[in-house]
N, C-alpha and C positions, 0 to 999 in steps of 0.2 A: 504493500500500500504506500510505503514511503517512496519507493521508486516511481510508482505511477504519479504520485503527487508532484515529485520533482520534475517529471517530464511535462506535466500540465503547466507548471510554472515556466519552464524553459521554452514552451511553444506559444505562450501568451505574451506577446510583446506590447504590453501597455505599461504606462509609467508606474501605476500602483503595484503591479506584479514585480517589476524590476526593482523598485525600492524595497519591497518585502524580501526579495531574493538577496540583494546586496546587503541589507540589514542583517540577514541571518548568517551570511558568510564572512562579513568584515565589519559588523556593527560594533558599538562600544563594548559589548560583552566580551569581545575578542581582544581588545587592546588595553582595557583599564588596568589589568594586572601588570602589564609592562609599564604603564604610566606610574603605577604605584612603586615599582622598583626604581625607576629613574628619579621619582620624587623623594626617595630616601637620600640621594646624594646631591641633587640639584635644588636650587632655590625655586620659589614659585614663578619668578619671572622667566628663568631658564626653561622650566617645564612648559610654560605657555609658548615660548619661542619654538621649542621642539615640536609642540602640537601643531603650530601653524606651518612650519617647514615640512613636517611629515605629511600634513594634509595636502599641501600644494604638490609634493612629490607623488603622493598616492593618486591624486586627481590627474596629474600628468601621465602616470602609468596607465590609468583607466582610459584617458582620452586616446593615448597612443595605441593601446590594444583594441579599443572599440573601433577606431577609424581605419586601422590597418589590418584587422583580423583576416579578411579574405586573402590579402596578399601574403601575410605571414603563413597562413594555412597552406597556400599553394607553394610558396618558396620552400618551406620546411617539410612539405608533404604530411601535414598534421591532420588527423581526423578527429571528430568529436570524441570518439571513444578513447583515442590516445590521450587527449587532454584530460579526460575524466580519470583515466588510470594513473597518469603521471601525477596529477594534482592530489589524488587520493593517497597515493603511496608517499609523496613528499610530506603531506600534512600528517599522515599517520606516524612517520618517523619523528617529526617535530613534536607531536603530542606524546609519543612514547618517551621522548627525552624529558618532557615535563613531568611525567609520571615518576620517573626515576631520579628527579631532581637535577637533571643536566640541562642548564639553561643555555641552549644553543643560540639564543638571540642576544646574548650579552655582548658588550663592546669588546673589540679585539684586544686581548690582554697584552699584545705587543705595544699598544699605544696607550695603555691605561696603567698608571702607577698604582700599586697595591699598598694601601696603608690602612691603619685602624679606622680612620674616619670614613673611608670610602670602600670598605670591604663589601663584596657581594654577599648575598645570603648563603652562608654555609660553605662557600667554595673558594674564598680568598681572591675572587676576581671581581673587579668593580663593574657595576652596571653602567655607570656613566662617569665621565671625567669632569669634575667641576672646572678644570682649567680650559677644557674645550667642550662646553656643555651642549651646544647645538649639534656638532658633528658626532660626538659620542652618543648623545641621546637619540638622534635619528638613526644611527647604526643599530641601536638596540631595538628600534621600532621596525626595522626592515622586514623581517620574516613574519611577525604577527600581523603587520598592517600594510606597509608600503608596497611590498611585493609578495603578499600572501598567496600561496599556491592556489587556494580555493577561490580567492577573489579574481586572480588573473584568469583562471579557467572559466569562471562564471561570466566575466565580461567578454572574453573571446567567444564563448559559446553563444551568448545572447547576440553578439554582433554578427556571428556567422549565420544565425537564424534570421537576422534582419534583412529585409528585402530592398532597402533604399538607404541613401545617405541620411535622410531625415531620421529614419529609425535608428541608425548608428549614432547620430548625435544625441538622440534621446537616451540610448544606453549610456553614453559617456556622461550626460548630465545627471542621470540617476546615480551613477557611481560617484560623481563629484559631490552630490548632495550628502551621501553617506560619509564621505571623507570629511565634509564640513561638520557633520554631526559628531564624528569621532573627535575632531579638534576641539569643539565646544565642551564635550564630555571630559576630555583630557585636561583642558585649561581649568575647568571648574573642580573636578574631582581628583586630578592628579596630585596636587599639593596636599590635599586632605588624606588621600590613601597612602601618601608617602610617610605618614606618621604611624602607619600600622606596623605592629611588631613583625619581625622576620618570620617567626614560627607561624603566625596567622597567614602570611603571604604564601609560605610553603604549603600549608594545608590547601588553600584555594588553588595554588598552582597545580598540585597533584590531582585535585578534583577536576579542574578544567582540562587537564591532560587526558583523563579518562574519557570525558565527554567529547573532546576533540578527536581522540583516537577513533571513537565510534563514528564521528562525522567522516573521517578519512576513509574508514572501511566502507561506509555507506556510498561514498562517491566512487570508490573502486568497484563496488558491486554494480553501480549504475553503468560504469564503463563496460563491465563484462556483459551486462544486459544489452547495451547498445551493440556490442559485437555479436550478440546472439548466443553467447556461451550459457547465459542464465535466462530462463523464460521469465517475462515480466510478471507473471502471476506469482512467482516465488519471492 
């Protein structure tokens, strides 16, 4: 039933459906935990700057994918099923890392000094560098938001189903609206969530990891269904 509902969403190209789809795959519920982590080491102004820059970058990725999807699919010989399988597998690996407490979305440790003031939760690696707040903060937001596998797959698939330039612009606009919503959520709640104790964040991180792993498996199964390996009734 989940698979059937997903295909109904993907074949109904109206703004309300696209907003609902993008909200589910890249909405605030997917990025607030990362905002909480960077909020532990960055001040409120830096968190807001990261939110704005990440939103602009995410919207840019969405526009690029939405407007060039047919050419990308042709150039790389990508099918809808391949998108679903690749995105599902990538997101499952990311979610599994969360379950085991491996934060693959942290800033590159080669560029982040480790100190007692900016230690990451439980692993000695900083989530964001106060000396370079925007670059390190945006780096932390790359996988869960800016270039989320689920989001990229969703916007490419919606655009491939679109029959005109106007419909593709509508896909891009819907994606940008959700990016704006994420930015507002991060600016308002990021500094507040940054005061949350590390242990609480770890609990929510693992819980979110289990849920996102299920989402990754679901998308992978949808890809198998598109290929005809699994019957839709299953």
